[in-house]
N, CA, C and O atoms as a GROMACS GRO file, in nm:
protein
  624
    1MET      N    1   2.173  14.012   8.626
    1MET     CA    2   2.074  14.073   8.541
    1MET      C    3   2.045  13.987   8.420
    1MET      O    4   1.930  13.982   8.375
    2GLY      N    5   2.143  13.918   8.366
    2GLY     CA    6   2.119  13.833   8.250
    2GLY      C    7   2.122  13.912   8.122
    2GLY      O    8   2.141  14.034   8.121
    3SER      N    9   2.104  13.840   8.012
    3SER     CA   10   2.112  13.904   7.882
    3SER      C   11   1.976  13.928   7.819
    3SER      O   12   1.966  13.956   7.700
    4GLN      N   13   1.871  13.915   7.897
    4GLN     CA   14   1.736  13.934   7.844
    4GLN      C   15   1.715  14.080   7.804
    4GLN      O   16   1.744  14.171   7.881
    5ALA      N   17   1.665  14.099   7.683
    5ALA     CA   18   1.639  14.235   7.634
    5ALA      C   19   1.514  14.289   7.703
    5ALA      O   20   1.420  14.216   7.730
    6PHE      N   21   1.516  14.418   7.730
    6PHE     CA   22   1.402  14.483   7.794
    6PHE      C   23   1.329  14.567   7.691
    6PHE      O   24   1.392  14.643   7.617
    7ASP      N   25   1.199  14.553   7.685
    7ASP     CA   26   1.119  14.624   7.586
    7ASP      C   27   1.063  14.751   7.649
    7ASP      O   28   0.969  14.748   7.728
    8PHE      N   29   1.123  14.864   7.612
    8PHE     CA   30   1.080  14.992   7.666
    8PHE      C   31   0.946  15.036   7.612
    8PHE      O   32   0.885  15.128   7.667
    9THR      N   33   0.898  14.974   7.507
    9THR     CA   34   0.769  15.010   7.450
    9THR      C   35   0.658  14.989   7.554
    9THR      O   36   0.564  15.068   7.562
   10ASP      N   37   0.670  14.881   7.633
   10ASP     CA   38   0.569  14.854   7.735
   10ASP      C   39   0.564  14.966   7.838
   10ASP      O   40   0.455  15.007   7.879
   11ILE      N   41   0.680  15.016   7.878
   11ILE     CA   42   0.684  15.126   7.975
   11ILE      C   43   0.625  15.252   7.912
   11ILE      O   44   0.546  15.321   7.976
   12ASP      N   45   0.662  15.281   7.788
   12ASP     CA   46   0.606  15.397   7.720
   12ASP      C   47   0.455  15.387   7.712
   12ASP      O   48   0.384  15.486   7.733
   13ASP      N   49   0.404  15.268   7.682
   13ASP     CA   50   0.259  15.247   7.675
   13ASP      C   51   0.194  15.271   7.812
   13ASP      O   52   0.090  15.336   7.821
   14LEU      N   53   0.256  15.217   7.917
   14LEU     CA   54   0.203  15.236   8.052
   14LEU      C   55   0.202  15.384   8.088
   14LEU      O   56   0.102  15.435   8.137
   15TYR      N   57   0.314  15.452   8.063
   15TYR     CA   58   0.321  15.593   8.097
   15TYR      C   59   0.219  15.673   8.016
   15TYR      O   60   0.156  15.764   8.069
   16SER      N   61   0.204  15.639   7.890
   16SER     CA   62   0.104  15.708   7.808
   16SER      C   63  -0.036  15.688   7.863
   16SER      O   64  -0.116  15.781   7.864
   17GLU      N   65  -0.064  15.568   7.910
   17GLU     CA   66  -0.196  15.539   7.968
   17GLU      C   67  -0.220  15.621   8.094
   17GLU      O   68  -0.330  15.673   8.114
   18ILE      N   69  -0.118  15.634   8.178
   18ILE     CA   70  -0.132  15.713   8.300
   18ILE      C   71  -0.160  15.859   8.265
   18ILE      O   72  -0.249  15.921   8.324
   19ILE      N   73  -0.085  15.913   8.171
   19ILE     CA   74  -0.104  16.053   8.129
   19ILE      C   75  -0.244  16.072   8.071
   19ILE      O   76  -0.313  16.167   8.106
   20LEU      N   77  -0.285  15.984   7.982
   20LEU     CA   78  -0.418  15.995   7.921
   20LEU      C   79  -0.528  15.980   8.025
   20LEU      O   80  -0.629  16.050   8.019
   21ASP      N   81  -0.509  15.890   8.120
   21ASP     CA   82  -0.610  15.872   8.224
   21ASP      C   83  -0.625  16.000   8.307
   21ASP      O   84  -0.737  16.042   8.336
   22HIS      N   85  -0.514  16.060   8.345
   22HIS     CA   86  -0.522  16.185   8.424
   22HIS      C   87  -0.578  16.300   8.341
   22HIS      O   88  -0.643  16.389   8.396
   23TYR      N   89  -0.553  16.300   8.212
   23TYR     CA   90  -0.608  16.406   8.125
   23TYR      C   91  -0.759  16.387   8.107
   23TYR      O   92  -0.836  16.483   8.117
   24ARG      N   93  -0.800  16.265   8.080
   24ARG     CA   94  -0.943  16.238   8.056
   24ARG      C   95  -1.026  16.238   8.184
   24ARG      O   96  -1.143  16.274   8.183
   25ASN      N   97  -0.964  16.199   8.294
   25ASN     CA   98  -1.032  16.190   8.424
   25ASN      C   99  -0.950  16.263   8.529
   25ASN      O  100  -0.896  16.201   8.620
   26PRO      N  101  -0.942  16.396   8.517
   26PRO     CA  102  -0.856  16.470   8.612
   26PRO      C  103  -0.905  16.456   8.756
   26PRO      O  104  -1.025  16.455   8.783
   27ARG      N  105  -0.811  16.444   8.844
   27ARG     CA  106  -0.841  16.431   8.987
   27ARG      C  107  -0.846  16.570   9.051
   27ARG      O  108  -0.786  16.665   9.002
   28ASN      N  109  -0.920  16.578   9.161
   28ASN     CA  110  -0.918  16.697   9.248
   28ASN      C  111  -0.956  16.825   9.174
   28ASN      O  112  -0.883  16.923   9.177
   29GLN      N  113  -1.070  16.822   9.109
   29GLN     CA  114  -1.117  16.937   9.032
   29GLN      C  115  -1.213  17.028   9.110
   29GLN      O  116  -1.244  17.137   9.062
   30SER      N  117  -1.261  16.986   9.226
   30SER     CA  118  -1.356  17.068   9.302
   30SER      C  119  -1.284  17.183   9.371
   30SER      O  120  -1.188  17.162   9.446
   31ALA      N  121  -1.330  17.304   9.345
   31ALA     CA  122  -1.269  17.422   9.406
   31ALA      C  123  -1.281  17.414   9.557
   31ALA      O  124  -1.382  17.367   9.609
   32LEU      N  125  -1.180  17.461   9.627
   32LEU     CA  126  -1.182  17.465   9.773
   32LEU      C  127  -1.257  17.590   9.817
   32LEU      O  128  -1.240  17.697   9.758
   33ALA      N  129  -1.339  17.578   9.921
   33ALA     CA  130  -1.419  17.690   9.969
   33ALA      C  131  -1.330  17.805  10.019
   33ALA      O  132  -1.353  17.921   9.985
   34GLU      N  133  -1.231  17.772  10.099
   34GLU     CA  134  -1.142  17.875  10.154
   34GLU      C  135  -0.997  17.826  10.148
   34GLU      O  136  -0.943  17.781  10.249
   35PRO      N  137  -0.935  17.836  10.031
   35PRO     CA  138  -0.797  17.788  10.021
   35PRO      C  139  -0.700  17.877  10.098
   35PRO      O  140  -0.717  17.999  10.105
   36ASP      N  141  -0.600  17.813  10.156
   36ASP     CA  142  -0.493  17.888  10.224
   36ASP      C  143  -0.392  17.940  10.123
   36ASP      O  144  -0.329  18.043  10.144
   37ILE      N  145  -0.379  17.867  10.013
   37ILE     CA  146  -0.287  17.907   9.906
   37ILE      C  147  -0.362  17.893   9.774
   37ILE      O  148  -0.428  17.792   9.749
   38GLU      N  149  -0.350  17.994   9.690
   38GLU     CA  150  -0.402  17.985   9.554
   38GLU      C  151  -0.294  18.042   9.463
   38GLU      O  152  -0.246  18.154   9.483
   39THR      N  153  -0.256  17.965   9.364
   39THR     CA  154  -0.146  18.004   9.277
   39THR      C  155  -0.181  17.970   9.133
   39THR      O  156  -0.253  17.874   9.107
   40GLU      N  157  -0.129  18.048   9.041
   40GLU     CA  158  -0.163  18.032   8.901
   40GLU      C  159  -0.037  18.019   8.817
   40GLU      O  160   0.064  18.085   8.842
   41GLY      N  161  -0.046  17.934   8.716
   41GLY     CA  162   0.061  17.920   8.620
   41GLY      C  163   0.006  17.938   8.480
   41GLY      O  164  -0.097  17.880   8.445
   42ILE      N  165   0.073  18.019   8.400
   42ILE     CA  166   0.031  18.043   8.262
   42ILE      C  167   0.153  18.031   8.172
   42ILE      O  168   0.259  18.087   8.200
   43ASN      N  169   0.136  17.958   8.062
   43ASN     CA  170   0.240  17.952   7.961
   43ASN      C  171   0.193  18.039   7.844
   43ASN      O  172   0.109  17.995   7.766
   44PRO      N  173   0.245  18.159   7.832
   44PRO     CA  174   0.197  18.251   7.728
   44PRO      C  175   0.226  18.204   7.585
   44PRO      O  176   0.163  18.251   7.490
   45PHE      N  177   0.322  18.112   7.570
   45PHE     CA  178   0.358  18.067   7.436
   45PHE      C  179   0.256  17.971   7.377
   45PHE      O  180   0.236  17.969   7.256
   46CYS      N  181   0.190  17.891   7.463
   46CYS     CA  182   0.094  17.794   7.411
   46CYS      C  183  -0.047  17.813   7.466
   46CYS      O  184  -0.142  17.754   7.415
   47GLY      N  185  -0.060  17.894   7.570
   47GLY     CA  186  -0.191  17.920   7.627
   47GLY      C  187  -0.232  17.827   7.740
   47GLY      O  188  -0.342  17.840   7.793
   48ASP      N  189  -0.146  17.732   7.780
   48ASP     CA  190  -0.178  17.645   7.892
   48ASP      C  191  -0.194  17.728   8.019
   48ASP      O  192  -0.117  17.822   8.043
   49GLU      N  193  -0.295  17.693   8.099
   49GLU     CA  194  -0.320  17.761   8.226
   49GLU      C  195  -0.355  17.660   8.332
   49GLU      O  196  -0.415  17.557   8.305
   50VAL      N  197  -0.317  17.692   8.455
   50VAL     CA  198  -0.354  17.609   8.569
   50VAL      C  199  -0.364  17.697   8.693
   50VAL      O  200  -0.280  17.786   8.714
   51VAL      N  201  -0.465  17.672   8.774
   51VAL     CA  202  -0.481  17.737   8.904
   51VAL      C  203  -0.486  17.625   9.008
   51VAL      O  204  -0.568  17.533   8.999
   52ILE      N  205  -0.399  17.634   9.107
   52ILE     CA  206  -0.391  17.534   9.213
   52ILE      C  207  -0.436  17.599   9.343
   52ILE      O  208  -0.394  17.709   9.377
   53GLN      N  209  -0.523  17.528   9.415
   53GLN     CA  210  -0.568  17.572   9.547
   53GLN      C  211  -0.524  17.467   9.648
   53GLN      O  212  -0.534  17.347   9.624
   54ILE      N  213  -0.477  17.515   9.763
   54ILE     CA  214  -0.429  17.426   9.869
   54ILE      C  215  -0.492  17.467  10.001
   54ILE      O  216  -0.494  17.584  10.036
   55GLY      N  217  -0.543  17.368  10.072
   55GLY     CA  218  -0.592  17.387  10.208
   55GLY      C  219  -0.492  17.325  10.304
   55GLY      O  220  -0.454  17.209  10.289
   56LEU      N  221  -0.451  17.401  10.403
   56LEU     CA  222  -0.349  17.355  10.497
   56LEU      C  223  -0.406  17.324  10.635
   56LEU      O  224  -0.502  17.386  10.680
   57THR      N  225  -0.346  17.226  10.700
   57THR     CA  226  -0.362  17.202  10.842
   57THR      C  227  -0.221  17.209  10.898
   57THR      O  228  -0.145  17.113  10.888
   58GLY      N  229  -0.188  17.322  10.957
   58GLY     CA  230  -0.049  17.349  10.994
   58GLY      C  231   0.031  17.363  10.867
   58GLY      O  232   0.000  17.448  10.783
   59ASP      N  233   0.135  17.280  10.851
   59ASP     CA  234   0.210  17.283  10.725
   59ASP      C  235   0.179  17.160  10.638
   59ASP      O  236   0.249  17.134  10.540
   60LEU      N  237   0.075  17.086  10.676
   60LEU     CA  238   0.032  16.968  10.601
   60LEU      C  239  -0.070  17.006  10.494
   60LEU      O  240  -0.166  17.078  10.521
   61ILE      N  241  -0.050  16.957  10.373
   61ILE     CA  242  -0.145  16.982  10.265
   61ILE      C  243  -0.262  16.886  10.284
   61ILE      O  244  -0.254  16.768  10.248
   62ALA      N  245  -0.370  16.938  10.342
   62ALA     CA  246  -0.486  16.856  10.374
   62ALA      C  247  -0.578  16.840  10.255
   62ALA      O  248  -0.643  16.737  10.240
   63SER      N  249  -0.585  16.942  10.170
   63SER     CA  250  -0.670  16.936  10.050
   63SER      C  251  -0.604  17.015   9.939
   63SER      O  252  -0.530  17.110   9.964
   64VAL      N  253  -0.632  16.975   9.817
   64VAL     CA  254  -0.572  17.041   9.702
   64VAL      C  255  -0.665  17.022   9.582
   64VAL      O  256  -0.727  16.917   9.566
   65SER      N  257  -0.672  17.124   9.500
   65SER     CA  258  -0.751  17.114   9.377
   65SER      C  259  -0.683  17.194   9.267
   65SER      O  260  -0.595  17.276   9.292
   66PHE      N  261  -0.727  17.168   9.144
   66PHE     CA  262  -0.677  17.248   9.034
   66PHE      C  263  -0.786  17.264   8.930
   66PHE      O  264  -0.876  17.181   8.916
   67LYS      N  265  -0.776  17.372   8.859
   67LYS     CA  266  -0.857  17.398   8.739
   67LYS      C  267  -0.758  17.443   8.634
   67LYS      O  268  -0.658  17.506   8.664
   68GLY      N  269  -0.787  17.409   8.510
   68GLY     CA  270  -0.696  17.452   8.407
   68GLY      C  271  -0.749  17.422   8.269
   68GLY      O  272  -0.853  17.359   8.251
   69SER      N  273  -0.672  17.467   8.174
   69SER     CA  274  -0.700  17.437   8.034
   69SER      C  275  -0.567  17.430   7.962
   69SER      O  276  -0.471  17.498   7.999
   70GLY      N  277  -0.564  17.347   7.860
   70GLY     CA  278  -0.441  17.335   7.784
   70GLY      C  279  -0.421  17.193   7.735
   70GLY      O  280  -0.515  17.114   7.729
   71CYS      N  281  -0.298  17.164   7.700
   71CYS     CA  282  -0.265  17.035   7.640
   71CYS      C  283  -0.274  16.921   7.742
   71CYS      O  284  -0.281  16.944   7.863
   72SER      N  285  -0.275  16.801   7.690
   72SER     CA  286  -0.288  16.683   7.776
   72SER      C  287  -0.173  16.673   7.876
   72SER      O  288  -0.193  16.629   7.989
   73ILE      N  289  -0.052  16.712   7.836
   73ILE     CA  290   0.063  16.703   7.926
   73ILE      C  291   0.047  16.798   8.044
   73ILE      O  292   0.067  16.757   8.159
   74SER      N  293   0.012  16.924   8.020
   74SER     CA  294   0.001  17.021   8.130
   74SER      C  295  -0.113  16.984   8.224
   74SER      O  296  -0.099  16.998   8.346
   75GLN      N  297  -0.223  16.937   8.171
   75GLN     CA  298  -0.338  16.906   8.255
   75GLN      C  299  -0.319  16.774   8.330
   75GLN      O  300  -0.358  16.763   8.446
   76ALA      N  301  -0.260  16.675   8.266
   76ALA     CA  302  -0.230  16.549   8.334
   76ALA      C  303  -0.127  16.572   8.445
   76ALA      O  304  -0.139  16.516   8.554
   77SER      N  305  -0.028  16.654   8.417
   77SER     CA  306   0.074  16.685   8.516
   77SER      C  307   0.012  16.752   8.639
   77SER      O  308   0.049  16.721   8.752
   78ALA      N  309  -0.081  16.844   8.617
   78ALA     CA  310  -0.150  16.911   8.728
   78ALA      C  311  -0.231  16.810   8.810
   78ALA      O  312  -0.232  16.816   8.933
   79SER      N  313  -0.299  16.720   8.742
   79SER     CA  314  -0.378  16.618   8.811
   79SER      C  315  -0.287  16.527   8.894
   79SER      O  316  -0.316  16.498   9.010
   80ILE      N  317  -0.176  16.482   8.833
   80ILE     CA  318  -0.081  16.398   8.905
   80ILE      C  319  -0.022  16.473   9.023
   80ILE      O  320  -0.004  16.416   9.131
   81LEU      N  321   0.007  16.601   9.006
   81LEU     CA  322   0.059  16.684   9.115
   81LEU      C  323  -0.037  16.682   9.234
   81LEU      O  324   0.005  16.661   9.348
   82THR      N  325  -0.165  16.703   9.208
   82THR     CA  326  -0.261  16.709   9.320
   82THR      C  327  -0.268  16.576   9.394
   82THR      O  328  -0.279  16.574   9.517
   83GLU      N  329  -0.261  16.466   9.321
   83GLU     CA  330  -0.263  16.334   9.385
   83GLU      C  331  -0.136  16.312   9.466
   83GLU      O  332  -0.140  16.250   9.573
   84THR      N  333  -0.026  16.361   9.417
   84THR     CA  334   0.105  16.336   9.479
   84THR      C  335   0.127  16.417   9.605
   84THR      O  336   0.184  16.366   9.702
   85ILE      N  337   0.083  16.543   9.606
   85ILE     CA  338   0.117  16.628   9.721
   85ILE      C  339   0.015  16.622   9.834
   85ILE      O  340   0.044  16.664   9.945
   86LYS      N  341  -0.104  16.570   9.807
   86LYS     CA  342  -0.205  16.562   9.914
   86LYS      C  343  -0.151  16.475  10.026
   86LYS      O  344  -0.109  16.361  10.004
   87GLY      N  345  -0.153  16.529  10.148
   87GLY     CA  346  -0.103  16.456  10.264
   87GLY      C  347   0.044  16.478  10.293
   87GLY      O  348   0.097  16.424  10.391
   88THR      N  349   0.113  16.557  10.210
   88THR     CA  350   0.254  16.587  10.237
   88THR      C  351   0.263  16.722  10.309
   88THR      O  352   0.167  16.798  10.315
   89THR      N  353   0.380  16.748  10.364
   89THR     CA  354   0.405  16.880  10.420
   89THR      C  355   0.445  16.972  10.305
   89THR      O  356   0.476  16.927  10.195
   90LEU      N  357   0.445  17.101  10.332
   90LEU     CA  358   0.490  17.197  10.232
   90LEU      C  359   0.635  17.169  10.192
   90LEU      O  360   0.670  17.178  10.074
   91GLU      N  361   0.719  17.135  10.289
   91GLU     CA  362   0.859  17.106  10.261
   91GLU      C  363   0.872  16.983  10.172
   91GLU      O  364   0.953  16.981  10.079
   92GLU      N  365   0.792  16.879  10.200
   92GLU     CA  366   0.796  16.759  10.118
   92GLU      C  367   0.748  16.789   9.975
   92GLU      O  368   0.805  16.738   9.878
   93ALA      N  369   0.645  16.872   9.963
   93ALA     CA  370   0.595  16.910   9.831
   93ALA      C  371   0.702  16.987   9.754
   93ALA      O  372   0.720  16.967   9.634
   94GLU      N  373   0.773  17.075   9.824
   94GLU     CA  374   0.880  17.151   9.759
   94GLU      C  375   0.992  17.058   9.713
   94GLU      O  376   1.046  17.075   9.604
   95THR      N  377   1.026  16.960   9.796
   95THR     CA  378   1.129  16.862   9.758
   95THR      C  379   1.085  16.784   9.635
   95THR      O  380   1.166  16.760   9.545
   96LEU      N  381   0.958  16.744   9.629
   96LEU     CA  382   0.907  16.675   9.510
   96LEU      C  383   0.920  16.765   9.387
   96LEU      O  384   0.957  16.718   9.280
   97TYR      N  385   0.889  16.893   9.402
   97TYR     CA  386   0.905  16.987   9.292
   97TYR      C  387   1.049  16.987   9.241
   97TYR      O  388   1.074  16.977   9.121
   98PHE      N  389   1.146  16.998   9.334
   98PHE     CA  390   1.287  17.003   9.295
   98PHE      C  391   1.329  16.875   9.223
   98PHE      O  392   1.398  16.880   9.122
   99HIS      N  393   1.286  16.759   9.275
   99HIS     CA  394   1.319  16.631   9.212
   99HIS      C  395   1.259  16.623   9.071
   99HIS      O  396   1.325  16.581   8.977
  100PHE      N  397   1.133  16.663   9.059
  100PHE     CA  398   1.066  16.656   8.930
  100PHE      C  399   1.131  16.752   8.830
  100PHE      O  400   1.154  16.715   8.714
  101ARG      N  401   1.160  16.872   8.874
  101ARG     CA  402   1.226  16.970   8.787
  101ARG      C  403   1.360  16.916   8.736
  101ARG      O  404   1.390  16.923   8.618
  102ASP      N  405   1.438  16.861   8.829
  102ASP     CA  406   1.568  16.805   8.790
  102ASP      C  407   1.550  16.689   8.693
  102ASP      O  408   1.625  16.677   8.596
  103LEU      N  409   1.453  16.605   8.718
  103LEU     CA  410   1.425  16.492   8.631
  103LEU      C  411   1.387  16.540   8.490
  103LEU      O  412   1.434  16.484   8.391
  104MET      N  413   1.305  16.643   8.482
  104MET     CA  414   1.262  16.694   8.352
  104MET      C  415   1.378  16.757   8.275
  104MET      O  416   1.380  16.756   8.152
  105HIS      N  417   1.474  16.812   8.348
  105HIS     CA  418   1.589  16.874   8.283
  105HIS      C  419   1.705  16.777   8.264
  105HIS      O  420   1.815  16.818   8.228
  106GLY      N  421   1.680  16.648   8.290
  106GLY     CA  422   1.779  16.545   8.264
  106GLY      C  423   1.892  16.539   8.363
  106GLY      O  424   1.996  16.478   8.335
  107LYS      N  425   1.875  16.601   8.479
  107LYS     CA  426   1.980  16.595   8.580
  107LYS      C  427   1.971  16.461   8.653
  107LYS      O  428   1.864  16.403   8.667
  108GLU      N  429   2.086  16.415   8.697
  108GLU     CA  430   2.092  16.290   8.772
  108GLU      C  431   2.015  16.305   8.903
  108GLU      O  432   2.031  16.404   8.975
  109THR      N  433   1.932  16.206   8.932
  109THR     CA  434   1.863  16.205   9.060
  109THR      C  435   1.897  16.075   9.131
  109THR      O  436   1.925  15.974   9.066
  110SER      N  437   1.895  16.078   9.261
  110SER     CA  438   1.927  15.958   9.336
  110SER      C  439   1.817  15.855   9.318
  110SER      O  440   1.702  15.890   9.287
  111GLU      N  441   1.851  15.730   9.337
  111GLU     CA  442   1.752  15.623   9.324
  111GLU      C  443   1.640  15.644   9.426
  111GLU      O  444   1.523  15.618   9.397
  112ARG      N  445   1.676  15.690   9.545
  112ARG     CA  446   1.577  15.714   9.651
  112ARG      C  447   1.477  15.821   9.609
  112ARG      O  448   1.357  15.805   9.630
  113SER      N  449   1.525  15.929   9.550
  113SER     CA  450   1.434  16.035   9.509
  113SER      C  451   1.345  15.989   9.394
  113SER      O  452   1.229  16.029   9.386
  114THR      N  453   1.397  15.905   9.306
  114THR     CA  454   1.317  15.853   9.196
  114THR      C  455   1.208  15.760   9.247
  114THR      O  456   1.098  15.758   9.193
  115GLU      N  457   1.238  15.684   9.352
  115GLU     CA  458   1.139  15.593   9.410
  115GLU      C  459   1.019  15.668   9.467
  115GLU      O  460   0.909  15.612   9.470
  116THR      N  461   1.037  15.790   9.512
  116THR     CA  462   0.928  15.865   9.574
  116THR      C  463   0.838  15.932   9.473
  116THR      O  464   0.736  15.991   9.511
  117LEU      N  465   0.871  15.926   9.345
  117LEU     CA  466   0.796  15.999   9.244
  117LEU      C  467   0.662  15.936   9.208
  117LEU      O  468   0.570  16.009   9.169
  118GLY      N  469   0.648  15.807   9.219
  118GLY     CA  470   0.520  15.742   9.187
  118GLY      C  471   0.477  15.772   9.044
  118GLY      O  472   0.555  15.756   8.950
  119GLU      N  473   0.351  15.816   9.028
  119GLU     CA  474   0.297  15.841   8.895
  119GLU      C  475   0.366  15.957   8.823
  119GLU      O  476   0.355  15.971   8.701
  120ILE      N  477   0.437  16.039   8.897
  120ILE     CA  478   0.511  16.150   8.836
  120ILE      C  479   0.606  16.094   8.730
  120ILE      O  480   0.631  16.157   8.627
  121GLU      N  481   0.658  15.976   8.757
  121GLU     CA  482   0.756  15.916   8.666
  121GLU      C  483   0.696  15.894   8.526
  121GLU      O  484   0.770  15.886   8.429
  122ALA      N  485   0.564  15.886   8.517
  122ALA     CA  486   0.500  15.871   8.386
  122ALA      C  487   0.531  15.988   8.294
  122ALA      O  488   0.526  15.975   8.172
  123LEU      N  489   0.564  16.101   8.352
  123LEU     CA  490   0.593  16.220   8.272
  123LEU      C  491   0.737  16.227   8.222
  123LEU      O  492   0.772  16.319   8.148
  124THR      N  493   0.820  16.131   8.261
  124THR     CA  494   0.960  16.138   8.222
  124THR      C  495   0.979  16.127   8.070
  124THR      O  496   1.078  16.177   8.017
  125GLY      N  497   0.887  16.063   8.002
  125GLY     CA  498   0.897  16.052   7.857
  125GLY      C  499   0.890  16.186   7.786
  125GLY      O  500   0.931  16.199   7.671
  126VAL      N  501   0.837  16.286   7.856
  126VAL     CA  502   0.827  16.421   7.800
  126VAL      C  503   0.965  16.476   7.768
  126VAL      O  504   0.980  16.561   7.680
  127ARG      N  505   1.067  16.429   7.840
  127ARG     CA  506   1.204  16.478   7.817
  127ARG      C  507   1.248  16.458   7.672
  127ARG      O  508   1.335  16.530   7.624
  128LYS      N  509   1.188  16.360   7.604
  128LYS     CA  510   1.224  16.335   7.464
  128LYS      C  511   1.178  16.449   7.373
  128LYS      O  512   1.222  16.460   7.259
  129PHE      N  513   1.090  16.534   7.425
  129PHE     CA  514   1.032  16.644   7.347
  129PHE      C  515   1.054  16.774   7.424
  129PHE      O  516   0.965  16.820   7.496
  130PRO      N  517   1.173  16.834   7.410
  130PRO     CA  518   1.209  16.950   7.492
  130PRO      C  519   1.105  17.062   7.492
  130PRO      O  520   1.088  17.131   7.593
  131ILE      N  521   1.035  17.081   7.382
  131ILE     CA  522   0.935  17.188   7.379
  131ILE      C  523   0.818  17.160   7.474
  131ILE      O  524   0.747  17.253   7.511
  132ARG      N  525   0.798  17.034   7.514
  132ARG     CA  526   0.687  16.997   7.602
  132ARG      C  527   0.725  16.996   7.750
  132ARG      O  528   0.638  16.983   7.836
  133ILE      N  529   0.853  17.010   7.781
  133ILE     CA  530   0.896  17.010   7.921
  133ILE      C  531   0.827  17.121   7.998
  133ILE      O  532   0.785  17.102   8.112
  134LYS      N  533   0.816  17.238   7.936
  134LYS     CA  534   0.750  17.350   8.003
  134LYS      C  535   0.604  17.316   8.036
  134LYS      O  536   0.552  17.360   8.138
  135CYS      N  537   0.540  17.238   7.950
  135CYS     CA  538   0.401  17.195   7.975
  135CYS      C  539   0.394  17.109   8.100
  135CYS      O  540   0.307  17.127   8.185
  136ALA      N  541   0.487  17.014   8.111
  136ALA     CA  542   0.489  16.924   8.226
  136ALA      C  543   0.522  16.998   8.356
  136ALA      O  544   0.474  16.961   8.462
  137LEU      N  545   0.604  17.102   8.346
  137LEU     CA  546   0.648  17.176   8.465
  137LEU      C  547   0.554  17.289   8.507
  137LEU      O  548   0.571  17.345   8.615
  138LEU      N  549   0.456  17.324   8.424
  138LEU     CA  550   0.372  17.441   8.451
  138LEU      C  551   0.308  17.437   8.590
  138LEU      O  552   0.326  17.530   8.668
  139ALA      N  553   0.236  17.332   8.621
  139ALA     CA  554   0.169  17.323   8.751
  139ALA      C  555   0.269  17.317   8.864
  139ALA      O  556   0.247  17.373   8.971
  140TRP      N  557   0.380  17.248   8.842
  140TRP     CA  558   0.482  17.234   8.945
  140TRP      C  559   0.551  17.366   8.976
  140TRP      O  560   0.579  17.396   9.092
  141SER      N  561   0.577  17.445   8.874
  141SER     CA  562   0.636  17.577   8.895
  141SER      C  563   0.538  17.668   8.969
  141SER      O  564   0.578  17.746   9.056
  142ALA      N  565   0.410  17.658   8.934
  142ALA     CA  566   0.308  17.736   9.004
  142ALA      C  567   0.301  17.693   9.150
  142ALA      O  568   0.288  17.777   9.240
  143LEU      N  569   0.310  17.563   9.175
  143LEU     CA  570   0.312  17.512   9.312
  143LEU      C  571   0.427  17.574   9.390
  143LEU      O  572   0.407  17.625   9.501
  144GLU      N  573   0.546  17.570   9.334
  144GLU     CA  574   0.663  17.626   9.402
  144GLU      C  575   0.644  17.774   9.431
  144GLU      O  576   0.675  17.821   9.540
  145ASP      N  577   0.592  17.849   9.334
  145ASP     CA  578   0.567  17.992   9.355
  145ASP      C  579   0.467  18.015   9.468
  145ASP      O  580   0.479  18.110   9.545
  146GLY      N  581   0.367  17.927   9.476
  146GLY     CA  582   0.263  17.943   9.578
  146GLY      C  583   0.306  17.903   9.717
  146GLY      O  584   0.266  17.967   9.815
  147ILE      N  585   0.385  17.798   9.728
  147ILE     CA  586   0.419  17.749   9.863
  147ILE      C  587   0.546  17.813   9.921
  147ILE      O  588   0.563  17.816  10.042
  148ARG      N  589   0.631  17.862   9.835
  148ARG     CA  590   0.758  17.918   9.884
  148ARG      C  591   0.738  18.020   9.996
  148ARG      O  592   0.808  18.012  10.097
  149PRO      N  593   0.645  18.117   9.982
  149PRO     CA  594   0.629  18.215  10.090
  149PRO      C  595   0.577  18.155  10.222
  149PRO      O  596   0.590  18.216  10.328
  150HIS      N  597   0.518  18.036  10.215
  150HIS     CA  598   0.459  17.974  10.334
  150HIS      C  599   0.554  17.881  10.408
  150HIS      O  600   0.525  17.834  10.518
  151ILE      N  601   0.668  17.855  10.347
  151ILE     CA  602   0.765  17.765  10.409
  151ILE      C  603   0.857  17.848  10.498
  151ILE      O  604   0.926  17.939  10.452
  152GLU      N  605   0.856  17.815  10.625
  152GLU     CA  606   0.942  17.886  10.718
  152GLU      C  607   1.075  17.814  10.728
  152GLU      O  608   1.081  17.699  10.769
  153LYS      N  609   1.179  17.881  10.690
  153LYS     CA  610   1.313  17.825  10.698
  153LYS      C  611   1.370  17.852  10.836
  153LYS      O  612   1.361  17.964  10.886
  154PRO      N  613   1.428  17.748  10.901
  154PRO     CA  614   1.487  17.770  11.032
  154PRO      C  615   1.606  17.867  11.024
  154PRO      O  616   1.686  17.862  10.930
  155GLN      N  617   1.616  17.952  11.122
  155GLN     CA  618   1.728  18.046  11.128
  155GLN      C  619   1.847  17.976  11.193
  155GLN      O  620   1.835  17.919  11.302
  156GLU      N  621   1.960  17.981  11.127
  156GLU     CA  622   2.078  17.915  11.184
  156GLU      C  623   2.178  18.016  11.229
  156GLU      O  624   2.285  17.980  11.279
   0.00000   0.00000   0.00000
């Protein structure tokens, strides 16, 4: 590894840019004509709101959209969520939720699970501001609430 110092400011700047880009240019904002899943998340303490719609092909998330209002963190997180889960199965989306939740709460995650996060990792800086963690998790918690009833667990 060597003794070269690493400047975390560059990473913070990159992550900030990703969050601002998703806030200013949110992805997947077009409402779905006939969603298979529609779920809502509201943070009554700050007023952040998000509605997520999912179109399924079997258990594959074929289309996803969100509408919402609130702070840059909650809205960027919802936009990143839609980009991340499109094309995954419901089970994979749920696994991403669990990894992200654990990451936001400072729990150790495996290197493999961290590698799968992609742009989600831009939100890790939110951990420095505990009051904002709920903002970052709002859309993800709504996702979990919406998909949980649709995931069929094998009977053992």
